BALOBA-1460 file (C-alpha; in Angstrom, 3 decimals):
// residues 417
<rec num="1" residu="m" x="98.212" y="70.784" z="138.026"/>
<rec num="2" residu="q" x="95.748" y="73.648" z="138.231"/>
<rec num="3" residu="q" x="98.436" y="76.245" z="137.596"/>
<rec num="4" residu="a" x="99.975" y="74.275" z="134.720"/>
<rec num="5" residu="a" x="96.592" y="73.876" z="133.033"/>
<rec num="6" residu="l" x="95.853" y="77.574" z="133.432"/>
<rec num="7" residu="q" x="99.208" y="78.499" z="131.868"/>
<rec num="8" residu="f" x="98.636" y="76.265" z="128.842"/>
<rec num="9" residu="a" x="95.114" y="77.610" z="128.327"/>
<rec num="10" residu="t" x="96.050" y="81.258" z="128.843"/>
<rec num="11" residu="r" x="98.866" y="81.131" z="126.308"/>
<rec num="12" residu="a" x="96.672" y="79.430" z="123.737"/>
<rec num="13" residu="r" x="93.838" y="81.909" z="124.320"/>
<rec num="14" residu="n" x="96.215" y="84.856" z="123.942"/>
<rec num="15" residu="a" x="97.400" y="83.458" z="120.602"/>
<rec num="16" residu="k" x="93.948" y="83.116" z="119.056"/>
<rec num="17" residu="t" x="93.531" y="86.788" z="118.090"/>
<rec num="18" residu="a" x="96.601" y="86.745" z="115.854"/>
<rec num="19" residu="l" x="95.240" y="83.713" z="114.000"/>
<rec num="20" residu="a" x="91.715" y="85.075" z="113.703"/>
<rec num="21" residu="l" x="93.061" y="88.149" z="111.884"/>
<rec num="22" residu="l" x="95.235" y="86.258" z="109.381"/>
<rec num="23" residu="d" x="94.032" y="86.528" z="105.818"/>
<rec num="24" residu="a" x="93.577" y="83.475" z="103.598"/>
<rec num="25" residu="a" x="96.887" y="83.898" z="101.751"/>
<rec num="26" residu="k" x="98.946" y="84.051" z="104.959"/>
<rec num="27" residu="k" x="97.193" y="81.025" z="106.427"/>
<rec num="28" residu="r" x="97.859" y="79.088" z="103.238"/>
<rec num="29" residu="k" x="101.540" y="80.062" z="103.323"/>
<rec num="30" residu="l" x="101.817" y="79.125" z="107.000"/>
<rec num="31" residu="i" x="100.283" y="75.674" z="106.549"/>
<rec num="32" residu="y" x="102.507" y="74.951" z="103.547"/>
<rec num="33" residu="r" x="105.478" y="75.903" z="105.701"/>
<rec num="34" residu="m" x="104.255" y="73.510" z="108.403"/>
<rec num="35" residu="a" x="104.244" y="70.732" z="105.804"/>
<rec num="36" residu="e" x="107.789" y="71.587" z="104.759"/>
<rec num="37" residu="q" x="108.959" y="71.492" z="108.371"/>
<rec num="38" residu="l" x="107.472" y="68.016" z="108.857"/>
<rec num="39" residu="v" x="109.420" y="66.605" z="105.933"/>
<rec num="40" residu="a" x="112.619" y="68.493" z="106.789"/>
<rec num="41" residu="h" x="112.584" y="67.137" z="110.360"/>
<rec num="42" residu="s" x="111.299" y="63.640" z="109.622"/>
<rec num="43" residu="d" x="114.399" y="62.011" z="111.157"/>
<rec num="44" residu="l" x="113.735" y="63.757" z="114.468"/>
<rec num="45" residu="i" x="110.070" y="62.730" z="114.415"/>
<rec num="46" residu="l" x="110.927" y="59.114" z="113.567"/>
<rec num="47" residu="e" x="113.487" y="59.021" z="116.376"/>
<rec num="48" residu="h" x="110.817" y="60.006" z="118.907"/>
<rec num="49" residu="n" x="108.272" y="57.656" z="117.323"/>
<rec num="50" residu="a" x="110.708" y="54.769" z="117.755"/>
<rec num="51" residu="i" x="110.668" y="55.441" z="121.500"/>
<rec num="52" residu="d" x="106.864" y="55.301" z="121.545"/>
<rec num="53" residu="m" x="106.846" y="52.107" z="119.481"/>
<rec num="54" residu="a" x="109.333" y="50.392" z="121.793"/>
<rec num="55" residu="e" x="107.326" y="51.375" z="124.857"/>
<rec num="56" residu="g" x="104.105" y="50.310" z="123.140"/>
<rec num="57" residu="r" x="105.469" y="46.835" z="122.405"/>
<rec num="58" residu="k" x="106.700" y="46.563" z="125.980"/>
<rec num="59" residu="a" x="103.225" y="47.542" z="127.207"/>
<rec num="60" residu="g" x="101.622" y="44.838" z="125.058"/>
<rec num="61" residu="l" x="99.682" y="47.071" z="122.653"/>
<rec num="62" residu="s" x="97.775" y="45.144" z="119.989"/>
<rec num="63" residu="k" x="98.979" y="45.007" z="116.384"/>
<rec num="64" residu="a" x="96.147" y="47.338" z="115.396"/>
<rec num="65" residu="l" x="97.132" y="49.956" z="117.992"/>
<rec num="66" residu="l" x="100.798" y="49.663" z="117.088"/>
<rec num="67" residu="d" x="99.831" y="50.234" z="113.458"/>
<rec num="68" residu="r" x="98.003" y="53.424" z="114.493"/>
<rec num="69" residu="l" x="101.078" y="54.556" z="116.404"/>
<rec num="70" residu="l" x="103.699" y="53.755" z="113.778"/>
<rec num="71" residu="l" x="105.259" y="56.508" z="111.675"/>
<rec num="72" residu="s" x="107.482" y="56.047" z="108.639"/>
<rec num="73" residu="p" x="108.959" y="58.380" z="106.013"/>
<rec num="74" residu="e" x="105.960" y="57.553" z="103.834"/>
<rec num="75" residu="r" x="103.469" y="58.331" z="106.585"/>
<rec num="76" residu="i" x="105.196" y="61.610" z="107.396"/>
<rec num="77" residu="e" x="104.967" y="62.553" z="103.735"/>
<rec num="78" residu="e" x="101.259" y="61.659" z="103.883"/>
<rec num="79" residu="m" x="100.928" y="63.968" z="106.906"/>
<rec num="80" residu="a" x="102.656" y="66.737" z="104.971"/>
<rec num="81" residu="q" x="100.436" y="66.155" z="101.955"/>
<rec num="82" residu="s" x="97.387" y="66.319" z="104.195"/>
<rec num="83" residu="l" x="98.560" y="69.742" z="105.392"/>
<rec num="84" residu="r" x="99.010" y="70.902" z="101.803"/>
<rec num="85" residu="e" x="95.479" y="69.809" z="101.011"/>
<rec num="86" residu="i" x="94.182" y="71.690" z="104.050"/>
<rec num="87" residu="a" x="96.094" y="74.767" z="102.920"/>
<rec num="88" residu="d" x="94.396" y="74.623" z="99.520"/>
<rec num="89" residu="l" x="90.858" y="74.346" z="100.916"/>
<rec num="90" residu="d" x="88.525" y="77.301" z="100.601"/>
<rec num="91" residu="d" x="88.908" y="79.527" z="103.641"/>
<rec num="92" residu="p" x="85.570" y="79.593" z="105.500"/>
<rec num="93" residu="v" x="86.460" y="82.515" z="107.769"/>
<rec num="94" residu="g" x="84.761" y="85.724" z="106.731"/>
<rec num="95" residu="e" x="82.277" y="83.969" z="104.444"/>
<rec num="96" residu="m" x="78.979" y="85.878" z="104.313"/>
<rec num="97" residu="y" x="75.657" y="84.075" z="103.931"/>
<rec num="98" residu="e" x="71.916" y="84.264" z="104.675"/>
<rec num="99" residu="f" x="71.578" y="87.855" z="103.511"/>
<rec num="100" residu="k" x="68.343" y="89.595" z="104.451"/>
<rec num="101" residu="r" x="66.934" y="93.137" z="104.189"/>
<rec num="102" residu="l" x="64.403" y="94.050" z="106.872"/>
<rec num="103" residu="d" x="61.394" y="96.299" z="106.401"/>
<rec num="104" residu="n" x="63.166" y="99.040" z="108.373"/>
<rec num="105" residu="g" x="66.076" y="99.008" z="105.925"/>
<rec num="106" residu="l" x="68.571" y="97.133" z="108.100"/>
<rec num="107" residu="q" x="70.734" y="94.713" z="106.109"/>
<rec num="108" residu="l" x="71.528" y="91.463" z="107.934"/>
<rec num="109" residu="a" x="73.900" y="88.651" z="107.111"/>
<rec num="110" residu="k" x="75.822" y="85.918" z="108.897"/>
<rec num="111" residu="m" x="79.594" y="85.794" z="108.860"/>
<rec num="112" residu="r" x="81.683" y="82.711" z="109.569"/>
<rec num="113" residu="v" x="84.182" y="83.297" z="112.363"/>
<rec num="114" residu="p" x="86.682" y="81.114" z="114.258"/>
<rec num="115" residu="i" x="85.399" y="79.310" z="117.343"/>
<rec num="116" residu="g" x="88.409" y="80.556" z="119.324"/>
<rec num="117" residu="t" x="90.544" y="78.090" z="121.281"/>
<rec num="118" residu="v" x="89.944" y="74.381" z="120.709"/>
<rec num="119" residu="l" x="91.125" y="71.586" z="122.993"/>
<rec num="120" residu="i" x="91.532" y="68.345" z="121.042"/>
<rec num="121" residu="i" x="92.057" y="65.137" z="123.028"/>
<rec num="122" residu="y" x="93.167" y="62.003" z="121.195"/>
<rec num="123" residu="e" x="94.962" y="58.773" z="121.862"/>
<rec num="124" residu="s" x="97.547" y="56.783" z="119.920"/>
<rec num="125" residu="r" x="97.579" y="58.354" z="116.430"/>
<rec num="126" residu="p" x="100.400" y="60.904" z="116.168"/>
<rec num="127" residu="n" x="99.279" y="62.038" z="112.686"/>
<rec num="128" residu="v" x="96.262" y="63.639" z="114.383"/>
<rec num="129" residu="t" x="98.687" y="66.222" z="115.788"/>
<rec num="130" residu="s" x="99.469" y="67.758" z="112.403"/>
<rec num="131" residu="d" x="95.973" y="67.312" z="110.941"/>
<rec num="132" residu="a" x="94.326" y="68.969" z="113.945"/>
<rec num="133" residu="a" x="96.846" y="71.810" z="113.984"/>
<rec num="134" residu="g" x="96.413" y="72.426" z="110.265"/>
<rec num="135" residu="l" x="92.635" y="72.459" z="110.451"/>
<rec num="136" residu="c" x="92.642" y="74.811" z="113.426"/>
<rec num="137" residu="i" x="95.057" y="77.197" z="111.727"/>
<rec num="138" residu="k" x="92.987" y="77.135" z="108.524"/>
<rec num="139" residu="s" x="89.839" y="77.993" z="110.477"/>
<rec num="140" residu="g" x="91.599" y="80.717" z="112.491"/>
<rec num="141" residu="n" x="91.611" y="78.892" z="115.831"/>
<rec num="142" residu="s" x="94.371" y="78.349" z="118.319"/>
<rec num="143" residu="c" x="94.556" y="74.754" z="119.535"/>
<rec num="144" residu="i" x="95.609" y="72.785" z="122.574"/>
<rec num="145" residu="l" x="96.507" y="69.222" z="121.602"/>
<rec num="146" residu="r" x="96.567" y="66.526" z="124.245"/>
<rec num="147" residu="c" x="97.431" y="62.997" z="123.108"/>
<rec num="148" residu="g" x="97.569" y="59.756" z="125.034"/>
<rec num="149" residu="k" x="100.715" y="58.506" z="126.695"/>
<rec num="150" residu="e" x="101.294" y="55.979" z="123.872"/>
<rec num="151" residu="a" x="102.076" y="58.757" z="121.358"/>
<rec num="152" residu="l" x="103.447" y="61.413" z="123.687"/>
<rec num="153" residu="n" x="107.014" y="61.510" z="122.344"/>
<rec num="154" residu="s" x="105.863" y="61.543" z="118.725"/>
<rec num="155" residu="a" x="103.253" y="64.250" z="119.285"/>
<rec num="156" residu="n" x="105.659" y="66.499" z="121.163"/>
<rec num="157" residu="a" x="108.226" y="66.222" z="118.374"/>
<rec num="158" residu="i" x="105.608" y="66.998" z="115.727"/>
<rec num="159" residu="g" x="104.323" y="69.936" z="117.761"/>
<rec num="160" residu="k" x="107.778" y="71.499" z="118.119"/>
<rec num="161" residu="v" x="108.376" y="71.144" z="114.386"/>
<rec num="162" residu="l" x="105.062" y="72.813" z="113.553"/>
<rec num="163" residu="q" x="105.783" y="75.640" z="115.987"/>
<rec num="164" residu="q" x="108.911" y="76.486" z="114.015"/>
<rec num="165" residu="a" x="106.702" y="77.483" z="111.094"/>
<rec num="166" residu="l" x="104.750" y="79.825" z="113.359"/>
<rec num="167" residu="s" x="107.954" y="81.341" z="114.683"/>
<rec num="168" residu="e" x="109.314" y="81.925" z="111.176"/>
<rec num="169" residu="m" x="106.188" y="83.912" z="110.294"/>
<rec num="170" residu="k" x="106.383" y="85.970" z="113.519"/>
<rec num="171" residu="l" x="103.226" y="84.376" z="114.922"/>
<rec num="172" residu="p" x="102.754" y="83.194" z="118.532"/>
<rec num="173" residu="v" x="103.984" y="79.621" z="118.830"/>
<rec num="174" residu="d" x="101.346" y="78.925" z="121.471"/>
<rec num="175" residu="a" x="98.749" y="78.916" z="118.686"/>
<rec num="176" residu="i" x="99.726" y="75.225" z="118.509"/>
<rec num="177" residu="t" x="100.144" y="74.004" z="122.067"/>
<rec num="178" residu="v" x="101.004" y="70.333" z="122.545"/>
<rec num="179" residu="i" x="100.540" y="69.187" z="126.133"/>
<rec num="180" residu="d" x="103.532" y="67.186" z="127.337"/>
<rec num="181" residu="d" x="101.620" y="65.607" z="130.218"/>
<rec num="182" residu="s" x="99.111" y="62.812" z="129.528"/>
<rec num="183" residu="s" x="97.785" y="62.572" z="133.087"/>
<rec num="184" residu="r" x="94.067" y="62.609" z="133.756"/>
<rec num="185" residu="e" x="94.689" y="65.101" z="136.579"/>
<rec num="186" residu="l" x="95.937" y="67.770" z="134.174"/>
<rec num="187" residu="l" x="93.171" y="66.987" z="131.707"/>
<rec num="188" residu="e" x="90.547" y="67.375" z="134.424"/>
<rec num="189" residu="e" x="91.920" y="70.838" z="135.236"/>
<rec num="190" residu="l" x="91.895" y="71.856" z="131.571"/>
<rec num="191" residu="l" x="88.261" y="70.791" z="131.252"/>
<rec num="192" residu="k" x="87.284" y="73.330" z="133.923"/>
<rec num="193" residu="l" x="88.649" y="76.313" z="132.004"/>
<rec num="194" residu="h" x="85.532" y="77.372" z="130.124"/>
<rec num="195" residu="k" x="86.623" y="81.015" z="130.192"/>
<rec num="196" residu="h" x="89.797" y="80.172" z="128.291"/>
<rec num="197" residu="i" x="88.816" y="77.249" z="126.029"/>
<rec num="198" residu="d" x="85.816" y="77.464" z="123.702"/>
<rec num="199" residu="l" x="85.385" y="73.860" z="122.518"/>
<rec num="200" residu="v" x="86.562" y="70.374" z="123.484"/>
<rec num="201" residu="v" x="86.859" y="67.631" z="120.872"/>
<rec num="202" residu="p" x="87.590" y="64.218" z="122.427"/>
<rec num="203" residu="r" x="88.293" y="61.336" z="120.063"/>
<rec num="204" residu="g" x="89.073" y="57.925" z="121.454"/>
<rec num="205" residu="g" x="87.714" y="55.028" z="123.450"/>
<rec num="206" residu="e" x="84.688" y="54.883" z="125.698"/>
<rec num="207" residu="g" x="86.727" y="55.564" z="128.831"/>
<rec num="208" residu="l" x="88.155" y="58.806" z="127.472"/>
<rec num="209" residu="i" x="84.811" y="60.005" z="126.110"/>
<rec num="210" residu="q" x="83.058" y="59.281" z="129.401"/>
<rec num="211" residu="f" x="85.772" y="61.031" z="131.406"/>
<rec num="212" residu="v" x="85.492" y="64.178" z="129.288"/>
<rec num="213" residu="t" x="81.685" y="64.091" z="129.391"/>
<rec num="214" residu="d" x="81.701" y="63.758" z="133.190"/>
<rec num="215" residu="h" x="84.246" y="66.502" z="133.860"/>
<rec num="216" residu="s" x="83.981" y="69.139" z="131.151"/>
<rec num="217" residu="k" x="82.502" y="72.577" z="131.766"/>
<rec num="218" residu="i" x="83.285" y="73.380" z="128.121"/>
<rec num="219" residu="p" x="81.005" y="72.508" z="125.166"/>
<rec num="220" residu="i" x="81.930" y="69.125" z="123.637"/>
<rec num="221" residu="v" x="81.805" y="67.577" z="120.182"/>
<rec num="222" residu="k" x="82.277" y="63.837" z="120.789"/>
<rec num="223" residu="h" x="84.181" y="61.582" z="118.438"/>
<rec num="224" residu="d" x="83.144" y="58.306" z="119.983"/>
<rec num="225" residu="k" x="83.878" y="54.699" z="119.121"/>
<rec num="226" residu="g" x="83.077" y="53.223" z="115.732"/>
<rec num="227" residu="l" x="80.921" y="50.151" z="116.206"/>
<rec num="228" residu="c" x="80.072" y="49.812" z="112.504"/>
<rec num="229" residu="h" x="77.820" y="47.236" z="110.828"/>
<rec num="230" residu="i" x="77.463" y="45.631" z="107.416"/>
<rec num="231" residu="y" x="73.975" y="44.261" z="106.715"/>
<rec num="232" residu="i" x="73.642" y="41.811" z="103.807"/>
<rec num="233" residu="d" x="70.053" y="41.994" z="102.643"/>
<rec num="234" residu="e" x="68.216" y="39.070" z="101.062"/>
<rec num="235" residu="h" x="68.370" y="40.969" z="97.740"/>
<rec num="236" residu="a" x="72.148" y="41.453" z="97.829"/>
<rec num="237" residu="q" x="74.540" y="40.526" z="95.045"/>
<rec num="238" residu="i" x="76.688" y="37.888" z="96.719"/>
<rec num="239" residu="p" x="80.052" y="38.811" z="95.107"/>
<rec num="240" residu="m" x="79.509" y="42.471" z="96.038"/>
<rec num="241" residu="a" x="78.518" y="41.560" z="99.593"/>
<rec num="242" residu="k" x="81.670" y="39.485" z="100.029"/>
<rec num="243" residu="s" x="83.915" y="42.209" z="98.644"/>
<rec num="244" residu="i" x="82.402" y="44.945" z="100.815"/>
<rec num="245" residu="t" x="82.531" y="42.834" z="103.984"/>
<rec num="246" residu="l" x="86.145" y="41.831" z="103.460"/>
<rec num="247" residu="n" x="87.185" y="45.411" z="102.765"/>
<rec num="248" residu="a" x="85.279" y="46.838" z="105.736"/>
<rec num="249" residu="k" x="86.771" y="44.317" z="108.162"/>
<rec num="250" residu="v" x="90.223" y="43.461" z="106.851"/>
<rec num="251" residu="q" x="91.654" y="46.441" z="104.961"/>
<rec num="252" residu="r" x="92.557" y="48.299" z="108.175"/>
<rec num="253" residu="p" x="90.869" y="46.778" z="111.228"/>
<rec num="254" residu="g" x="92.293" y="49.212" z="113.798"/>
<rec num="255" residu="v" x="90.370" y="52.288" z="112.631"/>
<rec num="256" residu="c" x="86.972" y="53.596" z="113.680"/>
<rec num="257" residu="n" x="85.242" y="53.047" z="110.319"/>
<rec num="258" residu="a" x="86.111" y="49.345" z="110.113"/>
<rec num="259" residu="a" x="83.199" y="46.930" z="110.453"/>
<rec num="260" residu="e" x="82.781" y="45.149" z="113.786"/>
<rec num="261" residu="t" x="79.485" y="43.292" z="113.207"/>
<rec num="262" residu="l" x="78.061" y="41.527" z="110.164"/>
<rec num="263" residu="l" x="74.292" y="41.019" z="109.930"/>
<rec num="264" residu="v" x="72.908" y="38.631" z="107.305"/>
<rec num="265" residu="h" x="69.278" y="38.096" z="106.259"/>
<rec num="266" residu="q" x="68.167" y="34.532" z="106.936"/>
<rec num="267" residu="n" x="67.028" y="34.018" z="103.327"/>
<rec num="268" residu="i" x="70.525" y="34.519" z="101.944"/>
<rec num="269" residu="a" x="72.617" y="33.268" z="104.862"/>
<rec num="270" residu="a" x="73.036" y="29.665" z="103.651"/>
<rec num="271" residu="r" x="74.225" y="30.857" z="100.235"/>
<rec num="272" residu="i" x="76.815" y="33.358" z="101.431"/>
<rec num="273" residu="l" x="77.994" y="32.626" z="104.954"/>
<rec num="274" residu="p" x="80.000" y="29.390" z="104.500"/>
<rec num="275" residu="e" x="82.250" y="30.835" z="101.804"/>
<rec num="276" residu="l" x="82.393" y="34.356" z="103.259"/>
<rec num="277" residu="i" x="83.361" y="33.076" z="106.706"/>
<rec num="278" residu="a" x="86.020" y="30.858" z="105.155"/>
<rec num="279" residu="d" x="87.419" y="33.874" z="103.308"/>
<rec num="280" residu="l" x="87.439" y="35.956" z="106.488"/>
<rec num="281" residu="i" x="89.170" y="33.228" z="108.482"/>
<rec num="282" residu="a" x="91.753" y="32.882" z="105.700"/>
<rec num="283" residu="k" x="92.487" y="36.585" z="106.207"/>
<rec num="284" residu="g" x="93.116" y="35.983" z="109.907"/>
<rec num="285" residu="v" x="89.714" y="37.130" z="111.195"/>
<rec num="286" residu="e" x="88.279" y="35.510" z="114.332"/>
<rec num="287" residu="i" x="84.529" y="34.925" z="113.907"/>
<rec num="288" residu="r" x="82.153" y="35.177" z="116.856"/>
<rec num="289" residu="g" x="78.802" y="34.016" z="115.588"/>
<rec num="290" residu="c" x="75.234" y="33.365" z="116.672"/>
<rec num="291" residu="e" x="74.053" y="29.754" z="116.721"/>
<rec num="292" residu="i" x="72.670" y="29.889" z="113.173"/>
<rec num="293" residu="t" x="75.967" y="31.340" z="111.940"/>
<rec num="294" residu="r" x="77.899" y="28.528" z="113.591"/>
<rec num="295" residu="e" x="75.621" y="25.882" z="112.092"/>
<rec num="296" residu="l" x="75.805" y="27.328" z="108.573"/>
<rec num="297" residu="s" x="79.547" y="27.973" z="108.589"/>
<rec num="298" residu="k" x="80.371" y="24.342" z="109.422"/>
<rec num="299" residu="n" x="83.672" y="25.591" z="110.762"/>
<rec num="300" residu="s" x="84.875" y="24.704" z="114.231"/>
<rec num="301" residu="a" x="86.928" y="27.900" z="114.341"/>
<rec num="302" residu="v" x="83.734" y="29.963" z="114.702"/>
<rec num="303" residu="v" x="83.163" y="30.629" z="118.405"/>
<rec num="304" residu="t" x="79.866" y="31.437" z="120.073"/>
<rec num="305" residu="a" x="79.144" y="35.146" z="120.290"/>
<rec num="306" residu="q" x="78.373" y="36.454" z="123.769"/>
<rec num="307" residu="d" x="75.995" y="39.328" z="124.512"/>
<rec num="308" residu="v" x="78.938" y="41.645" z="125.096"/>
<rec num="309" residu="d" x="80.229" y="41.054" z="121.571"/>
<rec num="310" residu="w" x="77.352" y="42.961" z="119.968"/>
<rec num="311" residu="d" x="78.474" y="46.063" z="121.918"/>
<rec num="312" residu="t" x="82.225" y="45.711" z="121.385"/>
<rec num="313" residu="e" x="84.473" y="47.782" z="119.126"/>
<rec num="314" residu="y" x="87.296" y="45.305" z="118.569"/>
<rec num="315" residu="l" x="89.706" y="47.444" z="116.505"/>
<rec num="316" residu="d" x="91.214" y="44.115" z="115.544"/>
<rec num="317" residu="l" x="90.697" y="41.140" z="113.242"/>
<rec num="318" residu="i" x="87.572" y="39.995" z="115.088"/>
<rec num="319" residu="l" x="84.039" y="40.072" z="113.658"/>
<rec num="320" residu="s" x="80.673" y="39.373" z="115.263"/>
<rec num="321" residu="v" x="78.181" y="37.706" z="112.920"/>
<rec num="322" residu="r" x="74.421" y="37.401" z="113.389"/>
<rec num="323" residu="v" x="71.695" y="36.015" z="111.124"/>
<rec num="324" residu="v" x="68.558" y="38.176" z="111.313"/>
<rec num="325" residu="p" x="64.987" y="37.396" z="110.189"/>
<rec num="326" residu="s" x="64.243" y="40.713" z="108.476"/>
<rec num="327" residu="l" x="65.435" y="44.141" z="107.402"/>
<rec num="328" residu="q" x="63.690" y="45.647" z="110.412"/>
<rec num="329" residu="a" x="65.508" y="43.256" z="112.750"/>
<rec num="330" residu="a" x="68.811" y="44.432" z="111.276"/>
<rec num="331" residu="i" x="67.841" y="48.081" z="111.756"/>
<rec num="332" residu="d" x="66.731" y="47.404" z="115.329"/>
<rec num="333" residu="h" x="70.028" y="45.649" z="116.081"/>
<rec num="334" residu="i" x="72.059" y="48.544" z="114.672"/>
<rec num="335" residu="n" x="70.088" y="51.236" z="116.484"/>
<rec num="336" residu="t" x="70.380" y="49.254" z="119.736"/>
<rec num="337" residu="h" x="74.052" y="48.269" z="119.605"/>
<rec num="338" residu="g" x="75.670" y="50.727" z="117.189"/>
<rec num="339" residu="s" x="77.618" y="53.857" z="118.072"/>
<rec num="340" residu="q" x="75.962" y="56.113" z="115.459"/>
<rec num="341" residu="h" x="79.106" y="56.125" z="113.342"/>
<rec num="342" residu="s" x="78.842" y="54.270" z="109.992"/>
<rec num="343" residu="e" x="76.533" y="51.519" z="108.769"/>
<rec num="344" residu="a" x="76.050" y="49.820" z="105.394"/>
<rec num="345" residu="i" x="73.412" y="47.762" z="103.615"/>
<rec num="346" residu="v" x="74.194" y="45.592" z="100.600"/>
<rec num="347" residu="t" x="71.072" y="45.237" z="98.478"/>
<rec num="348" residu="d" x="69.577" y="45.616" z="94.992"/>
<rec num="349" residu="h" x="66.160" y="46.437" z="96.483"/>
<rec num="350" residu="y" x="65.514" y="50.183" z="96.159"/>
<rec num="351" residu="e" x="62.847" y="50.443" z="98.870"/>
<rec num="352" residu="n" x="64.951" y="48.453" z="101.341"/>
<rec num="353" residu="a" x="67.947" y="50.677" z="100.639"/>
<rec num="354" residu="r" x="65.974" y="53.893" z="101.160"/>
<rec num="355" residu="h" x="64.270" y="52.583" z="104.295"/>
<rec num="356" residu="f" x="67.637" y="51.539" z="105.754"/>
<rec num="357" residu="q" x="69.126" y="54.991" z="105.131"/>
<rec num="358" residu="q" x="66.132" y="56.719" z="106.667"/>
<rec num="359" residu="a" x="65.694" y="54.449" z="109.695"/>
<rec num="360" residu="v" x="69.300" y="53.864" z="110.779"/>
<rec num="361" residu="d" x="70.426" y="56.582" z="113.212"/>
<rec num="362" residu="s" x="74.089" y="57.070" z="112.321"/>
<rec num="363" residu="a" x="76.373" y="59.778" z="110.978"/>
<rec num="364" residu="a" x="77.009" y="57.912" z="107.707"/>
<rec num="365" residu="v" x="74.688" y="55.321" z="106.148"/>
<rec num="366" residu="y" x="75.846" y="53.508" z="103.004"/>
<rec num="367" residu="v" x="74.136" y="51.524" z="100.273"/>
<rec num="368" residu="n" x="76.404" y="49.050" z="98.473"/>
<rec num="369" residu="a" x="79.680" y="50.532" z="99.700"/>
<rec num="370" residu="s" x="82.190" y="49.888" z="102.468"/>
<rec num="371" residu="t" x="82.063" y="51.811" z="105.739"/>
<rec num="372" residu="r" x="85.785" y="52.497" z="105.258"/>
<rec num="373" residu="f" x="84.912" y="55.614" z="103.237"/>
<rec num="374" residu="t" x="83.807" y="57.609" z="106.305"/>
<rec num="375" residu="d" x="86.749" y="59.962" z="106.265"/>
<rec num="376" residu="g" x="87.197" y="63.644" z="105.546"/>
<rec num="377" residu="g" x="89.669" y="63.033" z="102.736"/>
<rec num="378" residu="q" x="87.490" y="60.382" z="101.122"/>
<rec num="379" residu="f" x="84.481" y="62.706" z="101.320"/>
<rec num="380" residu="g" x="86.388" y="65.455" z="99.534"/>
<rec num="381" residu="m" x="86.615" y="67.627" z="102.660"/>
<rec num="382" residu="g" x="90.353" y="67.330" z="103.173"/>
<rec num="383" residu="a" x="91.597" y="66.198" z="106.566"/>
<rec num="384" residu="e" x="89.271" y="66.050" z="109.532"/>
<rec num="385" residu="i" x="89.439" y="66.468" z="113.290"/>
<rec num="386" residu="g" x="87.610" y="63.160" z="113.592"/>
<rec num="387" residu="i" x="84.190" y="61.616" z="113.079"/>
<rec num="388" residu="s" x="81.527" y="63.264" z="115.209"/>
<rec num="389" residu="t" x="79.004" y="60.741" z="116.502"/>
<rec num="390" residu="q" x="76.718" y="63.322" z="118.059"/>
<rec num="391" residu="k" x="74.186" y="65.646" z="116.457"/>
<rec num="392" residu="l" x="75.243" y="69.132" z="117.625"/>
<rec num="393" residu="h" x="76.795" y="71.118" z="116.128"/>
<rec num="394" residu="c" x="78.214" y="68.793" z="113.476"/>
<rec num="395" residu="r" x="77.902" y="65.120" z="112.585"/>
<rec num="396" residu="g" x="80.215" y="62.817" z="110.663"/>
<rec num="397" residu="p" x="83.672" y="63.924" z="109.459"/>
<rec num="398" residu="m" x="84.437" y="67.226" z="111.179"/>
<rec num="399" residu="g" x="86.314" y="69.432" z="108.743"/>
<rec num="400" residu="v" x="87.515" y="73.002" z="108.580"/>
<rec num="401" residu="r" x="84.052" y="74.525" z="108.144"/>
<rec num="402" residu="d" x="82.865" y="72.748" z="111.307"/>
<rec num="403" residu="l" x="85.571" y="74.573" z="113.266"/>
<rec num="404" residu="t" x="83.848" y="77.888" z="112.684"/>
<rec num="405" residu="s" x="80.905" y="79.588" z="114.322"/>
<rec num="406" residu="s" x="78.931" y="82.570" z="113.050"/>
<rec num="407" residu="k" x="77.928" y="86.039" z="114.023"/>
<rec num="408" residu="f" x="75.310" y="88.422" z="112.693"/>
<rec num="409" residu="v" x="76.605" y="91.522" z="110.959"/>
<rec num="410" residu="i" x="74.112" y="94.335" z="110.525"/>
<rec num="411" residu="n" x="74.423" y="97.473" z="108.414"/>
<rec num="412" residu="g" x="72.116" y="100.425" z="108.820"/>
<rec num="413" residu="n" x="71.819" y="104.116" z="108.004"/>
<rec num="414" residu="g" x="70.676" y="105.578" z="111.282"/>
<rec num="415" residu="q" x="67.839" y="103.208" z="112.315"/>
<rec num="416" residu="i" x="66.752" y="103.344" z="115.941"/>
<rec num="417" residu="r" x="64.155" y="101.289" z="117.764"/>
């Protein structure tokens, strides 16, 4: 395992210089060619995805996880379009900023540069393979992509297709390295290679994040779970609150920006909860509520929420519901149980809205909008590596600019110290 990990990392590291020196026009051409290859080889990708889907059903994966895993001609076209959008983004590499002239005449500035070699670890979403590769190419980085066993066949097929574009342009194919081994043993060896790999980006469940945190000798940007909340304030417009809650929970429950907990102010709970819970149940949502929620809903289908529910990312049609006595109680609940991903308040009260946005410690905090918008494309950034739930060096959707570092460039005319 140690030797295999070293070979993967060495090849990827050796490829990074060629990418770092590509100009913006060549990178754009390369990424467009990657998109063309995806569409041209969609039958091959779908054939490998069918194997993953069959094995996933056999393994008993939930509907939400199977939805994440599934590819179709339409989804492959969406992947290709995402690459085109990445290609058309402004190229951050080489950007100069923070100009300064010192008293001694030295001229200083910062220049954006690639990070180097990025190891991206993800689970059952094969579309991450092309998005991550495109973003790394755009930012001048080589990448090592390691997906979970659920998507291994799909990811390998996508990786080989993308490598053809590199080969056509006489670039090292190892600039996009897809690991064909999903074992934790190989991953543990990769995480030791701090002299070869410059950054690790894990995105997935708690177990994966904890494993990487415990074993990595390489700097990490975590893309942790999305335990997102909707808080319906006492000053909320009831139709808006219903619409936002239904969208945040039901539209696509298996993604990290879907709502997992609904908090409702006690002064509005009796007016909104019975009908809202009925609407959610009609959409197939299982409700796990506090005692007040159960009393107000008057629906025997509502089960009693356990302590563990407030800390659970369901990624499914399940919603925890709690009635809270105040705005501050809602904020305290979110800061205690949330994952610092995305939270929303529904309210017409300006001060409550501003206080919620200031006091809630999360990457994205909404007023009167669904948490489902936390996404690089929705934010106008193009595709993203994932949603960073930590504070260094980026937070929220991690786009192409976040895959760069900086260096000082200094011009003089003979100064000595």
